[in-house]
C-alpha positions in Angstrom: -20.5 13.1 -1.0 -22.2 10.2 -2.7 -22.5 8.7 -6.1 -26.2 8.6 -6.9 -27.9 7.0 -9.9 -29.9 9.4 -12.2 -33.3 8.1 -11.1 -32.6 9.0 -7.5 -33.3 12.5 -6.3 -30.3 14.1 -4.7 -30.3 14.3 -0.8 -27.8 16.1 1.4 -25.7 13.9 3.7 -27.3 10.8 2.3 -26.2 8.1 0.0 -28.6 6.4 -2.4 -28.8 2.7 -1.4 -30.2 0.8 -4.4 -31.5 -2.8 -4.0 -31.0 -5.3 -6.7 -28.4 -3.2 -8.6 -26.1 -6.1 -9.3 -28.9 -8.1 -11.0 -29.5 -5.5 -13.7 -28.3 -5.8 -17.3 -25.2 -3.7 -17.5 -23.0 -2.1 -20.2 -19.9 -4.2 -20.8 -17.6 -1.5 -21.9 -15.8 -0.5 -18.7 -16.7 -3.8 -17.0 -14.9 -5.8 -19.7 -11.9 -3.5 -19.5 -11.6 -3.7 -15.7 -12.0 -7.5 -15.7 -9.3 -7.8 -18.4 -6.9 -5.7 -16.4 -7.5 -7.8 -13.3 -6.8 -10.9 -15.4 -3.5 -9.4 -16.6 -2.5 -8.5 -13.1 -3.4 -12.0 -12.0 -1.4 -13.7 -14.7 1.7 -11.6 -13.8 1.5 -11.8 -10.1 -0.7 -14.8 -9.2 -3.1 -12.8 -7.0 -6.1 -15.2 -7.3 -6.2 -18.9 -7.1 -8.9 -21.5 -7.1 -10.8 -21.8 -3.8 -9.2 -18.7 -2.3 -10.9 -17.3 0.8 -10.5 -13.5 0.7 -11.2 -10.6 3.2 -12.1 -7.6 1.0 -11.5 -4.2 2.5 -14.6 -2.0 1.8 -14.7 1.6 2.7 -17.9 2.6 0.8 -15.7 4.7 -1.7 -15.8 4.0 -5.4 -12.6 2.0 -5.6 -13.5 -0.5 -2.8 -17.1 -0.9 -4.0 -15.7 -1.6 -7.5 -13.3 -4.1 -6.1 -16.0 -5.9 -4.1 -18.4 -6.2 -7.1 -15.7 -7.2 -9.6 -14.4 -9.9 -7.3 -18.0 -11.1 -6.9 -18.1 -11.5 -10.7 -15.1 -13.7 -10.5 -16.4 -15.8 -7.7 -17.6 -18.7 -10.0 -14.4 -18.7 -12.1 -12.1 -19.0 -9.1 -14.5 -20.6 -6.6 -13.8 -17.6 -4.3 -15.1 -17.2 -0.8 -15.4 -13.5 0.0 -15.8 -11.6 3.3 -16.4 -7.9 3.3 -14.9 -5.8 6.1 -15.4 -2.2 7.1 -13.4 -0.3 9.8 -14.8 2.9 11.2 -11.9 5.1 12.3 -14.1 7.2 14.6 -13.0 10.5 13.0 -16.1 11.6 11.1 -19.3 10.4 12.7 -21.8 11.5 10.1 -19.7 10.6 7.1 -18.9 7.2 8.6 -22.6 6.5 8.8 -23.0 7.2 5.1 -20.0 5.2 4.1 -21.0 2.3 6.3 -24.5 2.3 4.9 -23.2 2.0 1.3 -20.7 -0.7 2.2 -23.3 -2.7 4.0 -25.9 -2.3 1.2 -23.4 -3.3 -1.5 -22.4 -6.4 0.5 -26.0 -7.4 1.2 -26.8 -7.1 -2.5 -24.1 -9.7 -3.2 -25.2 -11.9 -0.3 -21.8 -11.8 1.4 -20.9 -11.8 5.1 -20.1 -8.4 6.4 -17.8 -7.5 9.4 -17.5 -4.1 10.9 -15.7 -2.5 13.9 -15.3 1.0 15.3 -12.0 2.2 16.8 -10.7 5.6 17.9 -7.8 6.1 15.7 -7.1 9.5 17.3 -6.7 7.8 20.7 -4.5 5.1 19.2 -2.3 7.7 17.5 -1.9 9.5 20.8 -1.1 6.4 22.9 1.2 5.0 20.3 2.8 8.3 19.4 2.1 7.8 15.8 0.5 9.9 13.0 -3.2 9.5 12.4 -2.4 7.9 9.0 0.0 5.3 10.5 -2.3 4.5 13.5 -5.2 4.1 11.1 -3.2 1.7 8.8 -2.1 -0.4 11.8 -5.7 -0.6 13.1 -7.1 -1.6 9.7 -4.7 -4.4 9.2 -5.1 -5.7 12.8 -8.9 -5.8 12.1 -8.4 -7.4 8.7 -6.2 -10.1 10.2 -8.6 -10.8 13.0 -11.4 -11.4 10.4 -9.0 -13.7 8.5 -8.4 -15.7 11.6 -12.1 -15.9 12.3 -13.1 -16.9 8.8 -10.1 -19.0 7.7 -9.3 -16.5 4.9 -5.7 -16.4 3.8 -5.8 -13.2 1.7 -6.7 -9.5 2.2 -7.7 -7.6 -0.9 -7.4 -3.8 -1.0 -8.6 -1.4 -3.7 -5.4 0.5 -4.7 -5.6 1.6 -8.3 -3.2 2.7 -11.1 -3.8 6.3 -10.0 -2.8 5.5 -6.4 0.4 3.9 -7.8 1.2 6.9 -9.9 0.6 9.3 -7.0 2.7 7.2 -4.6 5.6 7.1 -7.1 5.5 10.8 -7.7 5.4 11.6 -4.0 8.4 9.3 -3.4 10.4 10.8 -6.3 9.7 14.3 -4.9 11.0 13.2 -1.5 14.2 11.8 -3.0 13.4 8.1 -2.7 15.9 5.4 -3.4 15.4 2.3 -5.5 13.5 0.5 -2.6 11.0 3.4 -2.4 10.5 3.3 -6.2 9.1 -0.2 -5.7 5.9 1.7 -5.0 2.7 -0.2 -4.0 3.3 -4.0 -4.5 0.7 -6.1 -6.2 1.1 -8.6 -3.4 2.9 -8.7 0.0 3.0 -10.6 3.2 1.1 -9.2 6.3 2.0 -11.6 9.1 0.6 -15.0 8.3 -1.6 -13.5 5.5 -1.1 -12.1 2.0 -2.3 -8.7 0.9 -3.3 -8.5 -2.8 -4.2 -5.5 -5.0 -6.2 -6.7 -8.0 -7.0 -3.1 -9.2 -3.4 -1.8 -9.5 -3.6 -1.8 -13.4 -7.1 -0.1 -13.3 -7.5 3.6 -13.8 -9.9 5.6 -11.6 -11.8 7.0 -14.6 -12.6 3.5 -15.7 -13.8 2.5 -12.2 -16.1 5.5 -12.1 -17.4 4.8 -15.6 -18.1 1.2 -14.5 -20.0 2.3 -11.4 -22.0 4.9 -13.4 -22.9 2.5 -16.2 -24.1 -0.1 -13.7 -25.8 2.4 -11.4 -23.8 1.2 -8.4 -23.8 3.6 -5.4 -20.7 4.8 -3.6 -19.6 7.6 -1.4 -16.8 10.2 -2.0 -14.6 11.4 0.8 -14.6 15.2 0.7 -11.2 15.3 2.4 -9.7 13.9 -0.7 -10.0 17.4 -2.3 -8.3 19.2 0.6 -5.1 20.8 -0.8 -3.6 20.8 2.7 -2.6 17.1 2.0 0.3 16.5 -0.3 -1.3 13.5 -2.0 -4.3 15.6 -2.9 -2.1 18.3 -4.6 -0.3 15.6 -6.5 -3.6 14.0 -7.5 -5.5 17.1 -8.5 -2.6 19.4 -9.6 0.7 17.8 -10.5 -0.5 14.5 -12.1 -3.0 16.3 -14.4 -0.4 18.9 -15.3 2.1 16.2 -16.3 -0.5 14.3 -18.3 -1.6 17.5 -20.1 1.8 19.1 -20.8 4.4 16.3 -20.8 3.2 12.7 -21.0 -0.4 11.6 -21.4 0.7 8.0 -20.4 2.5 9.1 -17.2 0.5 6.7 -15.0 1.5 3.7 -17.2 5.1 5.0 -17.3 5.4 5.3 -13.5 3.9 1.8 -13.2 6.5 0.4 -15.6 9.2 2.2 -13.5 7.8 0.6 -10.4 8.1 -2.9 -12.0 11.7 -2.3 -13.1 12.7 -0.9 -9.7 11.0 -3.8 -7.9 12.9 -6.4 -10.0 16.2 -4.6 -9.5 15.7 -4.2 -5.8 14.7 -7.9 -5.4 18.0 -8.9 -7.1 20.0 -6.5 -5.0 18.4 -7.8 -1.8 19.1 -11.4 -2.8 22.8 -10.8 -3.5 23.3 -8.5 -0.5 21.6 -10.9 1.8 24.1 -13.6 1.0 27.0 -11.1 1.3 25.7 -9.8 4.7 25.5 -13.3 6.1 29.0 -14.0 4.8 30.9 -11.0 6.2 28.8 -9.8 9.2 29.6 -10.7 12.8 26.9 -10.6 15.5 27.4 -10.2 19.2 24.3 -9.8 21.3 22.9 -6.4 20.1 25.9 -5.5 18.0 26.6 -6.1 14.3 30.1 -5.7 12.9 31.1 -5.4 9.2 34.8 -5.6 8.2 35.9 -2.3 6.5 38.1 -4.3 4.0 35.1 -6.3 2.8 32.9 -3.2 2.5 35.5 -1.4 0.5 35.5 -4.1 -2.2 31.7 -4.0 -2.8 30.1 -2.1 -5.6 28.2 1.0 -4.3 24.7 -0.4 -4.7 25.6 -3.6 -2.8 27.5 -1.7 -0.1 24.4 0.5 0.5 22.2 -2.6 0.8 24.5 -4.4 3.2 24.6 -1.3 5.4 20.8 -1.2 5.4 20.7 -4.9 6.4 23.0 -4.1 9.3 20.7 -1.3 10.4 17.7 -3.5 10.1 19.5 -6.3 11.9 20.2 -4.0 14.8 16.8 -2.4 15.2 14.5 -4.4 12.9 12.7 -1.5 11.2 14.0 -0.1 8.0 11.2 2.5 7.9 13.1 4.7 10.3 16.0 5.1 8.0 16.1 7.5 5.0 18.6 8.0 2.2 20.1 10.8 4.3 20.9 8.3 7.1 22.5 5.9 4.7 24.5 8.7 3.1 25.8 9.7 6.5 26.8 6.1 7.2 28.6 6.0 3.9 30.5 9.2 4.7 31.6 7.7 8.0 32.8 4.7 6.1 34.7 6.6 3.5 36.4 8.9 6.0 40.1 8.1 6.6 39.7 8.8 10.3 38.8 6.6 13.3 37.4 6.1 15.8 34.2 7.9 14.6 30.6 7.7 15.8 27.2 8.4 14.3 23.9 8.5 16.0 20.8 7.5 14.0 17.0 7.2 14.8 15.9 4.5 17.1 18.9 4.8 19.4 21.3 3.2 16.9 24.9 4.1 17.1 27.3 3.4 14.2 31.0 3.3 15.3 34.0 3.1 13.0 37.0 1.4 14.4 40.3 0.6 12.8 39.0 -2.6 11.1 35.2 -2.6 11.6 32.0 -0.7 11.2 29.9 -1.5 14.2 26.1 -1.1 14.6 24.6 -1.1 18.1 21.3 -0.2 19.8 21.7 1.9 22.9 
C-alpha cells in the first residue's frame, strides 16, 4: 500500500513517484514540530555533529522517508554527508519493487547517493538457525556497515519513532522484562566500529504522517504491519490505543520517560557491578568463579548484575539469558546445599561448591 498525493490517481500495486516534491513550498506545522523534536533529542544525546557522514536506512516506508528528508533539511546546519541505503530481504518480490522505487525516487530528489542490495533472508535464517526477524536484522546491519566502510561514514541512522519505543516497552513489560530490558530502544548505541543513531525517537507516527501528507511526499505502507498474527501489531493497533483511550492519553511519553529512568539506573548498576566483578571474580581458561561469601554481602540488584556478568564472561552473549535463568541461578546460590549444578542455554553449567559459584561452558 502506498501513500499517494491527492493529485495522483490511485493505482493498484503501484506507488506514486513524484519528482520535485522537496522543492515545493510546504506547510511548517508538522515539519517545525518534527525538527524541534530532533533538536531536543540531539541536545540530550549528541546524535548529530558537524561534518558527520551518515548512512541512512531507507525502506520506502513513511518513517524512513521522513527521516531521510528531515536529515536532508539539516544538512546545511550540520554540514552532513548523507548516504541512503536499501536492503531487499527477498521475501516479497512485488512489494519490494514498490518500496525500492519509492526509496530510490526520494533519494534522487535529494541528490543523494543510493546503495541497494538483495539478500535471501529466508536462506540466511535457515543456514544460521535463526528467526526471520533476527536473520534480517543481522543482514541489514552487515550491509549498513559495509556501506559505512565504503563511504567513510561513521554513523548509521534508523527511523525508530516514539510509537516504536512505546510498543517495545509494552511488549517487554508483558514478557516480564527486567531493568535492562526496560532500557528499550536506545537513542544511540555502538555497532562494531560504527554508531547507530535514532533521531526520530521523540517523534510520533501521527506527526510523521501529517508531515508527509502536508508536503505531498510519497511513501509505501507494509500491509503485514496490520496482520494480528504478530504480537507487535496487536500491541500497536489494539493495546496501545486502548491504554491511550481508557487510561493514559500520554502513555507513549510516559513509557519513554520510564525508558530514560531505567537506562540511567541500569548504566549506574553496570558501572558499579563491573568494578565488583573484576574485583571478586577468578578466571581460569573457560571457567569463571565467584566467592559465595562475597556474593552474599552484595545488595540484590548488584548480585544479579554480577551473576549476569559471569554468564556473559563465560559465553559472551547476554541475549540467551532471561530473568528466569537468573532467578534459577539465584535459587542455586541461596540454597544451603552443595554441590549443586544448573544447566543453562548455550551449554553453560553453573556449579555451586562449598566456597564458590562456578560458571563454565561445556
